[in-house]
N, C-alpha and C positions, 0 to 999 in steps of 0.2 A: 433409428429414425433419426434425420437429420433436421432438427428443430431451424435452428441458426448459423448456414456454411459462415466460412472463413471469407470475408471480404476487401479488409483494410485492409494495404501494401502501404508500409512505412519507406522510408529512402533516410539515405546517410549508411554508412560503412557499418553501425554497431547495428540501427536499424535492419535494410536489410537481412543482415543475419539472423536478429531473432525473428522477424517473421519468416525465416527458411525453414525455422523450428519447428515454430507452430505451424506451420504447414505440413512437416513430416509426423510431425504428432498427430494432426488432426485429416493425415490421411489413414496412421495406421489405425486409430480408432471407427473412421469411415469405413475402413476394410472388416473391422469386427461383428461390429456394432449398427451399421448405417439400412442397414435392411430388418433388424429388429423392433419390432410394433412396442418390445417390453421397457427400451431402452430410446431415451433423446439428448440427441448431443447438441451445444451449441458450443460455437468459435466465436471468439473476440463479442462474447458480451459484455456490454460495460453500461451498469446503472448507478443512479443517482438517488438516494435517503437520506434525507435530514443532512440536508448540506453537505453529505459526503460522498464518493466516487470511487466506485472498484470496476477496474478493467480484468474482466477474468478472460484466461486463454482460453480454455476448453473447463465445460460444466456437462457432466455426465447425470443424466435422472434414470435410475434403474427401481423397481418396484418396491423394493427396498431399503432403497437413501439413496444418499447423491455420493458426485465425488469433482474435487477442481483438480485439476491438472495445472500446474504451473511448466510451460516449458523456457528452456534456458538453452540460448546457444554458448555451447564451451566449445574454442576453438583449441584451444590445450588441455591444461589438467585442472580441476577446481579440487582444492583440500576443505575439509570437515576437520578441526580441530574436536579436541573434550567439550571444551566451550561452546558449541556449538556454531563456532566462530566459522565463517569460508574466506575460501583465498583463491584468486582466483592469478593462474601464474600464463605470460606470457614468455614470448619469444624473445632472447638474449640473458635468458634469466630474468627477468622485470616480475612483480608481482604487484597484486593490488586486493585489500578488502575488498568483499561486498556484501551487499545487504542479503540477509538470511531468505531465501526463496519459501521456505516453510514458514517463515513468520508473513510473508507475504499471500502467502496463502490463508492463514490464519486470517487477517485481515478481512482478507474476499469474503470469505465465508462467514462471517463474523456481520459485515454489511449484510450479504443474502438475508440471513438467517432475519436478521430482525428488518427486515423491507417485505420478507414474507410472512413473519409472525402477526405484524401487521392490519395484513390482507387473508387470517388464518381465516373465519369464519367464511370470503368468499373463494378460498383455494380448497379446503377441504371438509368434509362432511362430518355428521356427528356421531358418536358411536356410543357403546354403553346403549344400545336400544333408543337411540336416538336424544339421552339428555345431555350429554356431554360433549361440550364441541371439541373435536380435534384440533391441535399446537402442531407446531413443527420442533418445538423441546427437546421431543424423543428420537427424530431421527438423527438414521446415522451418516455421520457425515466422512466422508475419508478423504486425505489431502495429501495430492501425491506429486513429486516434483519430477521431469523429465530432462536429462539431459542427452542433447544431441549424438547422438550416433557416435559422432568422430568425437567428444569428447572421452577425459579420463576422470572418475573418478578418486580421489586417493581418503581415504578415511583413518583420519591420524588420531583414533586414543575414541572415536565417535563414530555408530553407526547405524544414522537414521533409518529407519524403514520406510521414509516416505520418499526420499531420494535413491532412483534407480535411471539403467538408461532406459532411452526413449520406446524402445522395442521389446521393454520388458510390461507396460504399462494396462497391455488390454488383459495379458494372464490375469495380473493383477486383480481389476477389477472385476476379472470375471470370477475368481476363486474365491473374490469376497461373498459375490451375490450369492454365489450357489451356497458358500456358508450359512447364511442367513434365512435359503430356503431347505435346506437339509434340514437346521434347527424346526422352523416351521411345521413344517411336516412334523416332527416327533414332540410337537406343544412343545419345545422350546428346553427339555426334560432337560437334556444334554449338554446343552450350549445358551445360557440361561442369556446371556450377549447379543447372541442374534437372535434373527425372526420376529421379534415382538414388534418391529412396524414396520408397512405396509401401506402402497400410494398404489390405490385400483386404478381401474381405469379413466374414470370419471374425470378424477383426479386427476392423474397424468396430464388428460387434455386440458384441461382449465392450470395447470402448472406450465405448461407447452405457452399456450396463448398468451399469459400473463405478462412471462418475462422474456417472451417476444416484442408486446407490447410497448414493455419497461425499459426497451434498451436505447441508450440515450449517446448515440454517436458523438464523437468529439467533432466541433466545428474547421476549418482543414485552418484556420490561424492558430489555434490550443494544439492539434493537434503536432503541426509545424516544431511549434516550441516544447512539445515534450520529446520529441526525438533528439530536437539540439540536446536539451539538459539532458536524456539521455545519453549521449556521445558524450558531454561533457562528463558525466561521470563516469562512464564506464572506461575513457580512453588511458592510462597509464602514463603515457606520454607526459612532460613536465610544463607546466600553462607559459606561454609565448608572453616576456614581458611588454607591455604593453608604452609609449612614450607618455607622458604625463599631460591633460589637457591643457595644463596654464602654469609657469616656471613655479608661482608662488606653491601648487598642489604637491610637486616632489619636493618641500623644503624643509624639513624636520625644525618644527622651533628652537632655540639655543635658550636653552636652562639657566637660568640667574646663577651667580655665584655667589655664597655667603661671603665676610668679613674675611674669612680664614684661607678665603683661596679655596673652598671645596664644595662644590655643587651638594645642594640640598639634596636629603633623603627624597626618593619618588615616596607621592602617597599613597597607602594600600588601596587594593583597588576594592570599591564597591563589591559587599557579599552580597551574594542574593538572598533574598526576605527568606523566613523556614515555610514548611508548607503548610497551606489555605489547602488543600479539601486532596481527598484520595479517590481513585475510583476502582472501584472491587472489581474481580474479574468475570469474565463475562462466565456463565453457569453451564456447569457441564449438562450433556444428553444426557434425558431422565424419559419419561413416556411421553409417549404421544399427546400427554395430555399437558404434560408438562411446557415452562418458560422459556422463551427463546435466547441464547447470545445476546448480550449487549453489543450497538454498531459503535464499532473503530474507525476515523480518518487511516484511510489509504497511507501508505508510506509515503517521501520523495526525497528527493536530494538533498543531501546535509549541508549547502553551503549558505555562507551568510551575504549578505548583501552590503556592498559599500556602503560604510558612513560617510558624509561628508567632511568634507577638511572645517574646524571650526564651528560644527555644526553644532546649535543649540538642544538642550532636553527638548523630548518633545510637549507640545501645550497640552495634549487629553485632546482635540477635537477632532474630527471626522477630517477622515484624509491623511492623518496620521499615528505613528507609535504614541500608546499611550498607558502607563502602569496598571496596572490590574490589582488590587486587594493592599493599595496601599504601598507598592514595589517603587521602585527607583526609575524613573523612565528612561528609557537607554538611548543612546546616540539617534538623530535622525537619520532615515535610511531612505536609501536615494538608489535612483536605476547604476548597475554596474555597470551598462555602455557611453551613459550621456551625463550622468552626478545630476540628473533632474529627481526632483521630488515629489512629481506631478505622478504616481502611482496606486498601483490599486489593488488589491488581491485579487486573484481570480484560480478555478482551479483548473487542474485536468487529468489527465491518463494517470501520473505519477503523486498528484494530491496536488494541495496550494504551492502559488508561485505570486511572483509580484509582478505586473506590469503596467508598463510606462505609456502615459499618453503621449509625451513627448515624440519618443522614437520607435514605439511601438514593440521596445527589446524587452527580454523578460527577464528576475532575477530571484532564482531561487530561492526561499528562505528556509533563515536557520532552524531544525527542528532540536537545535542541540540545548537541552539543561542546563541554564546556566548554576543552579543548584551542585548537581550533581554531575554532571559532565555526559546523561546518560542519552541517547535517542527518545523522545520525546511525540509528542502526537502535536495537530494543530485542529482546534476544536472550535466551532464557530456558532455562535448564538447572534442571530441577529446582523447588523451590520460588523461585531466584531468579531477579530480574532484571538484566540488564548494560542500559548505552547503549554501543555499540559503533560506530564514528565508522568509515568504508571508509576516507575520505578520509586520515586522520595514522593511523589505528591503534590512536590509545588504545581505555580500556574503562573503565566506572566500575561500580560498583552505584548499580541505583538503588532499588531495594526488594526483601526478603526475604519470602513471603508465608509467612502460619502454615501448620502439616500440616492443619489443617482447612478453607483456603479452596480 
């Protein structure tokens, strides 16, 4: 059954292409499962929980578990190397790295499970003669990435089972559900990893109503900003140079010379502080009474806002960047469009970004860890926004919003 139809419509070159891929996948899913009372389909489901948001292209709930399908529009070819890194190839021999859709789906799964787990008593029945509250920790959860039918997948040293063409997705979901059903009929003796979890009809109804009620569509201005950011992230063309806003902004300060006529050596770049915290990995699914995976922020384009010329270090007040755990403060962050410092952090489909009060422009937040160079995540605590690296465990304060933001 179709619990939530696809209603949003994107604009822009890449937005329209992505929208077409999602509609193609929605058609396949509805054709195969749209009339089944044992399957619920959700398209374009956006949820918010604990300050984080996740936009799920397709969520399928069946009697034995759940499936997230991440649709990707690939007009040329995409390559996955032995390290799990994704490279997109364009016409004219151009190529560009892209974020892993598998990791994106994992983040969506973790946030969804965290939301459901917090409402388990409302959504699930008790088990073991009504003595134990059922949980979502043991719920089987399959992740799939659907590459549009006209795209080409090149598996160079890696063959992730999650990745396949869009027209293969429905068969894969059906095979998974039937394997659970067959194992359950044999009391899970031959296939103990399958058939242990089941969602009954009443639980299915409560789950469906709950998720539909928790759908939080983007506001129009945030959706436009996200689509512009997605276009900028996907477009392999080099950026067009913009004229300087003022003569002094384009002038590089001259380095004074020492008495011997040579320029003094550059100062060493301040190193990032050592790791101050580490986040454990999300728990693996166990039993129906197990604990769910933890919440993880949604991913976003990793582009740094421009620093104001000659900007002073952050003062740590609300509405500014601020050091966390004694780390050195970064240069003041400003709007990339008008160089105004009157900005604040908000969130959209692709994660957190800066919004300018002066020109209403959007500036992506740099997710790159300054300690190890890996891509981290942005965590929110009240008005504070910290960049947390799950690779090395370092944590850096990125911004502090004002109370009215």
